[in-house]
MILO-101862 format. One record per residue (C-alpha): x, y, z; residue number from 1. Coordinates in steps of 0.05 Angstrom, whole numbers, plus 5000, padded with zeros to 4 digits. Layout:
BEGIN
+------+------+------+-----+
!    x !    y !    z !   i !
+------+------+------+-----+
!    X !    Y !    Z ! NUM !
...
+------+------+------+-----+
//
This chain:
BEGIN
+------+------+------+-----+
!    x !    y !    z !   i !
+------+------+------+-----+
! 7106 ! 5727 ! 3517 !   1 !
! 7161 ! 5775 ! 3503 !   2 !
! 7186 ! 5817 ! 3566 !   3 !
! 7196 ! 5885 ! 3589 !   4 !
! 7246 ! 5935 ! 3587 !   5 !
! 7243 ! 5927 ! 3670 !   6 !
! 7238 ! 5845 ! 3664 !   7 !
! 7309 ! 5864 ! 3628 !   8 !
! 7343 ! 5910 ! 3670 !   9 !
! 7317 ! 5860 ! 3736 !  10 !
! 7349 ! 5801 ! 3695 !  11 !
! 7412 ! 5830 ! 3676 !  12 !
! 7426 ! 5847 ! 3761 !  13 !
! 7396 ! 5774 ! 3781 !  14 !
! 7452 ! 5745 ! 3733 !  15 !
! 7504 ! 5790 ! 3751 !  16 !
! 7491 ! 5787 ! 3829 !  17 !
! 7490 ! 5706 ! 3815 !  18 !
! 7551 ! 5702 ! 3779 !  19 !
! 7597 ! 5744 ! 3836 !  20 !
! 7563 ! 5712 ! 3898 !  21 !
! 7530 ! 5650 ! 3884 !  22 !
! 7475 ! 5678 ! 3926 !  23 !
! 7392 ! 5669 ! 3915 !  24 !
! 7382 ! 5744 ! 3896 !  25 !
! 7324 ! 5771 ! 3947 !  26 !
! 7279 ! 5829 ! 3928 !  27 !
! 7308 ! 5872 ! 3976 !  28 !
! 7388 ! 5863 ! 3955 !  29 !
! 7359 ! 5866 ! 3887 !  30 !
! 7316 ! 5935 ! 3911 !  31 !
! 7390 ! 5959 ! 3937 !  32 !
! 7438 ! 5939 ! 3874 !  33 !
! 7385 ! 5973 ! 3820 !  34 !
! 7368 ! 6029 ! 3860 !  35 !
! 7318 ! 6049 ! 3826 !  36 !
! 7236 ! 6076 ! 3855 !  37 !
! 7219 ! 6015 ! 3848 !  38 !
! 7185 ! 5979 ! 3920 !  39 !
! 7212 ! 5914 ! 3941 !  40 !
! 7141 ! 5884 ! 3937 !  41 !
! 7141 ! 5908 ! 3867 !  42 !
! 7207 ! 5880 ! 3854 !  43 !
! 7189 ! 5817 ! 3893 !  44 !
! 7122 ! 5816 ! 3839 !  45 !
! 7170 ! 5817 ! 3778 !  46 !
! 7217 ! 5769 ! 3807 !  47 !
! 7147 ! 5725 ! 3809 !  48 !
! 7142 ! 5732 ! 3746 !  49 !
! 7196 ! 5726 ! 3712 !  50 !
! 7193 ! 5652 ! 3755 !  51 !
! 7128 ! 5642 ! 3720 !  52 !
! 7164 ! 5654 ! 3645 !  53 !
! 7226 ! 5609 ! 3673 !  54 !
! 7281 ! 5649 ! 3671 !  55 !
! 7288 ! 5646 ! 3753 !  56 !
! 7269 ! 5588 ! 3796 !  57 !
! 7262 ! 5583 ! 3878 !  58 !
! 7302 ! 5537 ! 3905 !  59 !
! 7264 ! 5535 ! 3981 !  60 !
! 7192 ! 5577 ! 3991 !  61 !
! 7225 ! 5620 ! 4030 !  62 !
! 7284 ! 5636 ! 3997 !  63 !
! 7311 ! 5687 ! 3945 !  64 !
! 7305 ! 5677 ! 3866 !  65 !
! 7360 ! 5644 ! 3814 !  66 !
! 7379 ! 5637 ! 3751 !  67 !
! 7356 ! 5592 ! 3699 !  68 !
! 7405 ! 5569 ! 3637 !  69 !
! 7339 ! 5619 ! 3606 !  70 !
! 7358 ! 5674 ! 3633 !  71 !
! 7433 ! 5659 ! 3621 !  72 !
! 7432 ! 5659 ! 3558 !  73 !
! 7382 ! 5714 ! 3552 !  74 !
! 7440 ! 5763 ! 3586 !  75 !
! 7503 ! 5726 ! 3543 !  76 !
! 7468 ! 5746 ! 3488 !  77 !
! 7447 ! 5827 ! 3510 !  78 !
! 7525 ! 5829 ! 3531 !  79 !
! 7547 ! 5894 ! 3497 !  80 !
! 7595 ! 5874 ! 3447 !  81 !
! 7636 ! 5938 ! 3431 !  82 !
! 7682 ! 5936 ! 3490 !  83 !
! 7757 ! 5912 ! 3480 !  84 !
! 7804 ! 5871 ! 3524 !  85 !
! 7842 ! 5912 ! 3573 !  86 !
! 7907 ! 5937 ! 3565 !  87 !
! 7925 ! 5894 ! 3624 !  88 !
! 7902 ! 5828 ! 3593 !  89 !
! 7906 ! 5842 ! 3526 !  90 !
! 7994 ! 5847 ! 3548 !  91 !
! 7998 ! 5790 ! 3585 !  92 !
! 7967 ! 5738 ! 3543 !  93 !
! 8017 ! 5768 ! 3488 !  94 !
! 8083 ! 5767 ! 3527 !  95 !
! 8064 ! 5697 ! 3542 !  96 !
! 8036 ! 5674 ! 3474 !  97 !
! 8097 ! 5706 ! 3438 !  98 !
! 8150 ! 5645 ! 3472 !  99 !
! 8101 ! 5596 ! 3452 ! 100 !
! 8139 ! 5541 ! 3406 ! 101 !
! 8133 ! 5544 ! 3346 ! 102 !
! 8132 ! 5476 ! 3330 ! 103 !
! 8071 ! 5454 ! 3279 ! 104 !
! 8065 ! 5399 ! 3314 ! 105 !
! 8069 ! 5430 ! 3388 ! 106 !
! 8044 ! 5506 ! 3372 ! 107 !
! 7970 ! 5480 ! 3381 ! 108 !
! 7982 ! 5437 ! 3441 ! 109 !
! 8021 ! 5495 ! 3477 ! 110 !
! 7975 ! 5556 ! 3467 ! 111 !
! 7912 ! 5504 ! 3491 ! 112 !
! 7958 ! 5491 ! 3561 ! 113 !
! 7984 ! 5571 ! 3554 ! 114 !
! 7910 ! 5588 ! 3554 ! 115 !
! 7882 ! 5541 ! 3612 ! 116 !
! 7946 ! 5566 ! 3649 ! 117 !
! 7921 ! 5648 ! 3641 ! 118 !
! 7849 ! 5634 ! 3646 ! 119 !
! 7846 ! 5583 ! 3696 ! 120 !
! 7798 ! 5532 ! 3664 ! 121 !
! 7798 ! 5484 ! 3623 ! 122 !
! 7817 ! 5499 ! 3549 ! 123 !
! 7806 ! 5454 ! 3486 ! 124 !
! 7844 ! 5470 ! 3414 ! 125 !
! 7811 ! 5433 ! 3355 ! 126 !
! 7855 ! 5441 ! 3290 ! 127 !
! 7836 ! 5465 ! 3236 ! 128 !
! 7805 ! 5409 ! 3191 ! 129 !
! 7823 ! 5424 ! 3117 ! 130 !
! 7794 ! 5362 ! 3069 ! 131 !
! 7829 ! 5390 ! 3015 ! 132 !
! 7902 ! 5386 ! 3052 ! 133 !
! 7950 ! 5365 ! 3007 ! 134 !
! 8025 ! 5353 ! 3008 ! 135 !
! 8084 ! 5380 ! 2965 ! 136 !
! 8145 ! 5359 ! 2986 ! 137 !
! 8162 ! 5284 ! 3010 ! 138 !
! 8237 ! 5274 ! 3035 ! 139 !
! 8266 ! 5219 ! 3089 ! 140 !
! 8320 ! 5214 ! 3135 ! 141 !
! 8360 ! 5148 ! 3158 ! 142 !
! 8357 ! 5151 ! 3231 ! 143 !
! 8389 ! 5081 ! 3242 ! 144 !
! 8393 ! 5018 ! 3204 ! 145 !
! 8321 ! 4993 ! 3211 ! 146 !
! 8286 ! 5050 ! 3217 ! 147 !
! 8266 ! 5122 ! 3174 ! 148 !
! 8237 ! 5187 ! 3180 ! 149 !
! 8187 ! 5211 ! 3142 ! 150 !
! 8172 ! 5287 ! 3136 ! 151 !
! 8124 ! 5312 ! 3100 ! 152 !
! 8112 ! 5399 ! 3073 ! 153 !
! 8029 ! 5416 ! 3075 ! 154 !
! 8019 ! 5479 ! 3023 ! 155 !
! 8011 ! 5526 ! 3079 ! 156 !
! 8071 ! 5502 ! 3104 ! 157 !
! 8057 ! 5455 ! 3154 ! 158 !
! 8105 ! 5391 ! 3171 ! 159 !
! 8076 ! 5331 ! 3196 ! 160 !
! 8136 ! 5267 ! 3217 ! 161 !
! 8123 ! 5196 ! 3229 ! 162 !
! 8192 ! 5156 ! 3244 ! 163 !
! 8185 ! 5087 ! 3213 ! 164 !
! 8201 ! 5022 ! 3230 ! 165 !
! 8232 ! 4970 ! 3178 ! 166 !
! 8244 ! 4897 ! 3176 ! 167 !
! 8297 ! 4899 ! 3134 ! 168 !
! 8350 ! 4962 ! 3110 ! 169 !
! 8335 ! 5008 ! 3054 ! 170 !
! 8402 ! 5026 ! 3021 ! 171 !
! 8418 ! 5100 ! 3004 ! 172 !
! 8399 ! 5098 ! 2918 ! 173 !
! 8339 ! 5059 ! 2940 ! 174 !
! 8294 ! 5093 ! 2993 ! 175 !
! 8316 ! 5165 ! 2944 ! 176 !
! 8280 ! 5124 ! 2893 ! 177 !
! 8229 ! 5111 ! 2943 ! 178 !
! 8221 ! 5187 ! 2957 ! 179 !
! 8215 ! 5197 ! 2887 ! 180 !
! 8161 ! 5154 ! 2877 ! 181 !
! 8116 ! 5189 ! 2933 ! 182 !
! 8130 ! 5257 ! 2915 ! 183 !
! 8102 ! 5235 ! 2841 ! 184 !
! 8055 ! 5201 ! 2872 ! 185 !
! 8028 ! 5234 ! 2943 ! 186 !
! 8035 ! 5304 ! 2922 ! 187 !
! 7992 ! 5362 ! 2905 ! 188 !
! 7932 ! 5301 ! 2921 ! 189 !
! 7873 ! 5299 ! 2967 ! 190 !
! 7883 ! 5233 ! 3017 ! 191 !
! 7811 ! 5214 ! 3002 ! 192 !
! 7842 ! 5220 ! 2918 ! 193 !
! 7890 ! 5177 ! 2942 ! 194 !
! 7891 ! 5111 ! 2890 ! 195 !
! 7888 ! 5055 ! 2937 ! 196 !
! 7880 ! 5000 ! 2891 ! 197 !
! 7950 ! 5014 ! 2857 ! 198 !
! 7995 ! 5027 ! 2913 ! 199 !
! 7962 ! 4959 ! 2947 ! 200 !
! 7987 ! 4933 ! 2880 ! 201 !
! 8048 ! 4973 ! 2880 ! 202 !
! 8068 ! 4951 ! 2951 ! 203 !
! 8046 ! 4875 ! 2938 ! 204 !
! 8105 ! 4880 ! 2886 ! 205 !
! 8155 ! 4920 ! 2927 ! 206 !
! 8155 ! 4871 ! 2987 ! 207 !
! 8172 ! 4812 ! 2935 ! 208 !
! 8240 ! 4852 ! 2921 ! 209 !
! 8234 ! 4877 ! 2999 ! 210 !
! 8191 ! 4884 ! 3056 ! 211 !
! 8224 ! 4942 ! 3084 ! 212 !
! 8201 ! 4965 ! 3014 ! 213 !
! 8130 ! 4969 ! 3025 ! 214 !
! 8126 ! 4990 ! 3104 ! 215 !
! 8157 ! 5056 ! 3067 ! 216 !
! 8105 ! 5069 ! 3032 ! 217 !
! 8052 ! 5051 ! 3079 ! 218 !
! 8086 ! 5085 ! 3122 ! 219 !
! 8084 ! 5146 ! 3076 ! 220 !
! 8004 ! 5127 ! 3063 ! 221 !
! 7997 ! 5131 ! 3138 ! 222 !
! 8031 ! 5202 ! 3150 ! 223 !
! 7979 ! 5238 ! 3103 ! 224 !
! 7930 ! 5189 ! 3141 ! 225 !
! 7948 ! 5220 ! 3204 ! 226 !
! 7951 ! 5289 ! 3186 ! 227 !
! 7877 ! 5300 ! 3160 ! 228 !
! 7859 ! 5259 ! 3237 ! 229 !
! 7899 ! 5313 ! 3280 ! 230 !
! 7887 ! 5307 ! 3357 ! 231 !
! 7844 ! 5353 ! 3405 ! 232 !
! 7885 ! 5389 ! 3452 ! 233 !
! 7854 ! 5391 ! 3521 ! 234 !
! 7881 ! 5424 ! 3569 ! 235 !
! 7872 ! 5434 ! 3652 ! 236 !
! 7816 ! 5382 ! 3670 ! 237 !
! 7849 ! 5393 ! 3742 ! 238 !
! 7816 ! 5461 ! 3746 ! 239 !
! 7749 ! 5424 ! 3735 ! 240 !
! 7769 ! 5416 ! 3830 ! 241 !
! 7778 ! 5484 ! 3837 ! 242 !
! 7706 ! 5496 ! 3844 ! 243 !
! 7651 ! 5463 ! 3878 ! 244 !
! 7602 ! 5463 ! 3813 ! 245 !
! 7627 ! 5397 ! 3792 ! 246 !
! 7636 ! 5366 ! 3860 ! 247 !
! 7571 ! 5324 ! 3836 ! 248 !
! 7591 ! 5309 ! 3760 ! 249 !
! 7664 ! 5325 ! 3748 ! 250 !
! 7667 ! 5247 ! 3723 ! 251 !
! 7619 ! 5257 ! 3676 ! 252 !
! 7647 ! 5329 ! 3657 ! 253 !
! 7708 ! 5277 ! 3638 ! 254 !
! 7678 ! 5227 ! 3604 ! 255 !
! 7655 ! 5279 ! 3557 ! 256 !
! 7727 ! 5306 ! 3550 ! 257 !
! 7737 ! 5240 ! 3536 ! 258 !
! 7701 ! 5237 ! 3471 ! 259 !
! 7739 ! 5272 ! 3421 ! 260 !
! 7690 ! 5265 ! 3372 ! 261 !
! 7632 ! 5283 ! 3417 ! 262 !
! 7661 ! 5335 ! 3438 ! 263 !
! 7694 ! 5364 ! 3372 ! 264 !
! 7613 ! 5368 ! 3352 ! 265 !
! 7593 ! 5412 ! 3405 ! 266 !
! 7638 ! 5450 ! 3414 ! 267 !
! 7651 ! 5469 ! 3332 ! 268 !
! 7604 ! 5541 ! 3324 ! 269 !
! 7549 ! 5538 ! 3286 ! 270 !
! 7574 ! 5605 ! 3264 ! 271 !
! 7621 ! 5668 ! 3269 ! 272 !
! 7632 ! 5699 ! 3330 ! 273 !
! 7631 ! 5663 ! 3408 ! 274 !
! 7588 ! 5606 ! 3415 ! 275 !
! 7561 ! 5590 ! 3469 ! 276 !
! 7523 ! 5516 ! 3500 ! 277 !
! 7495 ! 5498 ! 3572 ! 278 !
! 7505 ! 5440 ! 3596 ! 279 !
! 7424 ! 5431 ! 3594 ! 280 !
! 7429 ! 5445 ! 3517 ! 281 !
! 7463 ! 5389 ! 3500 ! 282 !
! 7426 ! 5307 ! 3501 ! 283 !
! 7480 ! 5280 ! 3561 ! 284 !
! 7460 ! 5277 ! 3636 ! 285 !
! 7479 ! 5305 ! 3693 ! 286 !
! 7532 ! 5365 ! 3667 ! 287 !
! 7481 ! 5422 ! 3675 ! 288 !
! 7522 ! 5463 ! 3703 ! 289 !
! 7579 ! 5457 ! 3654 ! 290 !
! 7586 ! 5521 ! 3592 ! 291 !
! 7621 ! 5514 ! 3539 ! 292 !
! 7649 ! 5583 ! 3502 ! 293 !
! 7679 ! 5574 ! 3428 ! 294 !
! 7704 ! 5613 ! 3374 ! 295 !
! 7738 ! 5603 ! 3303 ! 296 !
! 7797 ! 5615 ! 3286 ! 297 !
! 7837 ! 5616 ! 3210 ! 298 !
! 7893 ! 5582 ! 3180 ! 299 !
! 7866 ! 5599 ! 3115 ! 300 !
! 7810 ! 5633 ! 3073 ! 301 !
! 7748 ! 5568 ! 3081 ! 302 !
! 7801 ! 5540 ! 3135 ! 303 !
! 7782 ! 5536 ! 3211 ! 304 !
! 7795 ! 5510 ! 3274 ! 305 !
! 7755 ! 5521 ! 3333 ! 306 !
! 7785 ! 5539 ! 3407 ! 307 !
! 7740 ! 5545 ! 3468 ! 308 !
! 7734 ! 5530 ! 3548 ! 309 !
! 7705 ! 5484 ! 3592 ! 310 !
! 7661 ! 5527 ! 3650 ! 311 !
! 7620 ! 5532 ! 3704 ! 312 !
! 7564 ! 5591 ! 3691 ! 313 !
! 7583 ! 5633 ! 3743 ! 314 !
! 7630 ! 5668 ! 3713 ! 315 !
! 7660 ! 5729 ! 3681 ! 316 !
! 7624 ! 5713 ! 3619 ! 317 !
! 7648 ! 5798 ! 3589 ! 318 !
! 7715 ! 5787 ! 3607 ! 319 !
! 7722 ! 5712 ! 3576 ! 320 !
! 7685 ! 5724 ! 3507 ! 321 !
! 7740 ! 5792 ! 3501 ! 322 !
! 7808 ! 5741 ! 3519 ! 323 !
! 7773 ! 5683 ! 3489 ! 324 !
! 7765 ! 5724 ! 3419 ! 325 !
! 7835 ! 5758 ! 3433 ! 326 !
! 7879 ! 5694 ! 3436 ! 327 !
! 7826 ! 5659 ! 3362 ! 328 !
! 7865 ! 5724 ! 3335 ! 329 !
! 7932 ! 5714 ! 3358 ! 330 !
! 7915 ! 5636 ! 3324 ! 331 !
! 7906 ! 5662 ! 3263 ! 332 !
! 7955 ! 5721 ! 3257 ! 333 !
! 8014 ! 5660 ! 3284 ! 334 !
! 7997 ! 5610 ! 3231 ! 335 !
! 7973 ! 5652 ! 3175 ! 336 !
! 8011 ! 5711 ! 3177 ! 337 !
! 7962 ! 5759 ! 3173 ! 338 !
! 7897 ! 5778 ! 3216 ! 339 !
! 7828 ! 5751 ! 3194 ! 340 !
! 7792 ! 5823 ! 3180 ! 341 !
+------+------+------+-----+
//
């Protein structure tokens, strides 16, 4: 059964008031807030109707009403999406963002920490996933008699490194030959398409001459594998303790944050724009008071990662939406060199 315009007005006011004060909303307080020519008794009847429709709960018989997740869902889906981030918030985020470490292996971790510190909530950044990612160049630097640093560059300009520990020494000439070999066999090819039978046979033969040769090739394959399984960056878990909303289930939320496979599925948006998932919409018990707000950022035309925050349901959604969208635009600009239209 659909709700009418008055119901929408009431719902919007109740959710806004509850987010601000976190106290059950009585009909008299609602009447004062709405400033409309409707009696308190009429508002009580309308609130009772919205309760039957599942938008409100009444904790006690004599208490006011509190919004349900159905009401929150209505509220976030009807926010004014034409608003822009405030100049103060934009300036604050941009100034701090511009001094982040640009190193490809530190950038996203630093961005997650920065955004968590600015907003005061737990932030998650999932790196871009690109099954078609290819390396375009491998180089190697000896850092010790038995250690080599492999440096590989992707077609997007990202740099990945791996330290390879050796059981025997590799001479400079031999090292150059091995680097030429992996450049000819591992560049411009996706990791899933690597000829593993060829490399297994090659490693076995090379190890007969020098075990370190095989270790070097195994290091190159491991570097490619790790580049395709980059970590999800989660920062600000301690901020869950800054509110009493998670007093009874902070352990359950932390357990979810540590389960990166499940977490990635939850926060990955199913469509462009802002995605909101409430705790009771998940197949996970005891986190009903949790909210996940996420959006995509881009590392290419069809390659995207996810930016998300974990917060209570009683937050300033309008401000958070604008901040998340702006931060995602900065990530896209920084990675691609241009803003995605």
